C-alpha positions in Angstrom: 27.2 3.1 16.2 28.7 0.0 14.8 26.4 -0.7 11.9 27.1 2.9 10.3 30.7 1.5 9.5 29.9 -2.1 8.7 26.7 -2.2 7.1 25.7 -5.7 7.9 23.8 -8.1 5.9 20.4 -8.8 7.3 20.9 -12.2 7.2 23.6 -11.8 10.0 21.4 -9.7 11.9 18.0 -11.5 11.9 19.3 -14.5 14.2 20.6 -12.2 17.0 17.3 -9.8 17.2 14.4 -12.4 16.4 13.7 -15.8 17.5 10.9 -18.6 17.0 8.6 -18.3 14.3 9.1 -14.7 14.3 12.8 -15.5 13.0 11.6 -18.0 10.5 9.0 -15.8 9.0 11.7 -12.8 8.4 14.2 -15.5 7.0 11.5 -16.5 4.7 10.7 -12.9 3.5 14.4 -12.0 3.0 14.9 -15.4 1.1 12.0 -14.4 -1.2 13.3 -11.0 -1.9 16.8 -12.3 -2.8 15.2 -15.1 -5.1 13.7 -12.6 -7.1 16.3 -10.4 -7.4 15.8 -7.7 -4.7 18.3 -8.2 -2.0 17.8 -6.0 1.0 20.6 -3.6 1.5 21.7 -1.9 4.4 19.5 1.5 5.0 20.3 2.3 8.5 20.6 0.6 12.0 18.3 -2.3 11.9 17.0 -1.4 8.4 17.4 -2.6 4.9 15.7 -1.6 1.7 14.7 -3.7 -1.2 14.5 -2.2 -4.7 13.9 -2.8 -8.1 15.4 -0.9 -11.1 16.6 1.9 -8.4 13.0 2.4 -7.1 12.2 1.1 -3.8 10.0 -1.5 -3.1 10.0 -1.9 0.6 12.0 -1.5 3.8 12.4 -4.3 6.2 13.1 -3.1 9.8 14.1 -5.1 13.0 13.7 -4.4 16.6 16.2 -1.8 17.2 15.6 0.9 14.9 14.7 4.6 15.5 12.1 4.9 18.1 9.1 6.2 16.1 8.7 2.9 14.1 7.6 1.5 17.7 9.0 -1.9 17.1 9.3 -4.1 20.6 11.4 -6.9 21.3 11.2 -9.8 19.1 9.3 -7.8 16.5 10.1 -6.7 12.7 8.1 -5.0 10.2 7.8 -4.9 6.2 7.1 -1.1 5.2 6.1 0.0 1.7 6.6 3.5 1.1 5.0 6.2 -1.2 7.1 8.9 -2.6 4.6 9.7 -5.4 4.6 6.3 -6.8 1.3 5.7 -8.2 1.4 1.7 -8.5 0.8 1.4 -4.7 -0.3 -2.2 -4.6 -1.1 -3.5 -7.9 -4.6 -2.2 -8.3 -4.3 -2.5 -12.0 -3.2 -6.4 -11.9 -6.4 -8.0 -11.9 -5.2 -11.2 -10.1 -4.5 -8.7 -7.2 -7.4 -6.8 -7.2 -9.7 -9.5 -7.4 -8.3 -11.4 -4.0 -10.5 -9.9 -1.6 -8.7 -11.4 1.5 -5.6 -9.4 0.0 -7.7 -6.4 0.3 -8.7 -6.7 3.9 -5.1 -7.6 4.8 -4.0 -4.4 3.0 -6.7 -2.1 4.6 -6.1 -3.4 8.1 -2.4 -2.4 7.7 -2.7 1.3 6.1 -0.6 3.6 8.5 -2.1 6.9 9.1 0.1 10.1 9.6 0.8 10.7 13.2 2.6 14.3 12.2 5.9 13.1 13.5 7.8 15.8 11.0 9.4 13.0 9.2 7.7 14.0 6.2 5.1 16.2 4.4 1.6 15.9 6.3 -0.8 12.9 5.3 -2.0 11.7 2.0 -4.7 10.8 0.6 -4.5 7.4 -1.3 -7.0 5.3 -2.8 -6.0 1.6 -2.7 -8.4 -1.1 -4.4 -11.1 1.3 -4.6 -11.2 2.5 -1.0 -9.8 6.3 -0.4 -8.0 6.6 2.8 -7.2 10.3 4.3 -4.0 11.3 6.7 -1.9 8.2 5.2 1.5 8.3 6.0 4.2 8.1 3.6 4.9 4.7 5.1 1.8 4.1 3.7 1.6 0.2 4.4 3.3 -1.4 7.5 2.8 -4.9 8.0 4.1 -5.6 11.9 5.5 -8.9 12.8 3.3 -10.7 9.9 2.5 -14.0 10.3 2.2 -16.8 7.2 -1.0 -15.3 6.1 -0.1 -11.5 5.8 3.6 -12.6 4.7 2.1 -14.1 1.8 -0.1 -11.0 1.2 3.3 -9.1 1.3 4.8 -11.3 -1.3 2.1 -10.7 -3.8 2.4 -7.1 -3.3 6.3 -6.9 -3.8 5.8 -8.8 -6.9 2.9 -6.5 -8.1 5.2 -3.5 -7.3 8.3 -5.0 -9.2 6.1 -5.6 -12.4 4.8 -2.2 -12.5 8.1 -0.7 -11.9 9.6 -3.0 -14.6 6.9 -1.9 -16.9 7.4 1.6 -16.4 11.1 1.2 -16.9 10.6 -0.3 -20.1 8.2 2.7 -21.4 11.3 5.1 -20.7 
């Protein structure tokens, strides 16, 4: 596969994969990450990872990734991962945890385990005081987000970055 050897920049692939408002929203999110010093780096075909201090914040995946991501043509998603990281969303950040609209968007986008054999079986997670069982390690997936959901994703990214930075300073 060509992407394995070339490792393209996300900015170069967006235009050929997405169009219209979907493209504009994806560009906006990538620009936000770059401006906040979390430039997405190639992870696999049509997939890029944004990190802070070596810790993954999220993945951006475009149509054309592995089949189990279920991305149709002109679609993309922001995927937040959980590999034992306790600061999932920023529950300890009062500005975030008091945002009722953000809570509803997060709860509506929880990804449940489908036993795809890609990881250990479903996890139990507590997000904003609500417990979810059998949650995938890709616990929060925002598919082809509109501007409202995109703003929520940006808040979560900043909260996770803040939490990672705080933990790194304690070490």
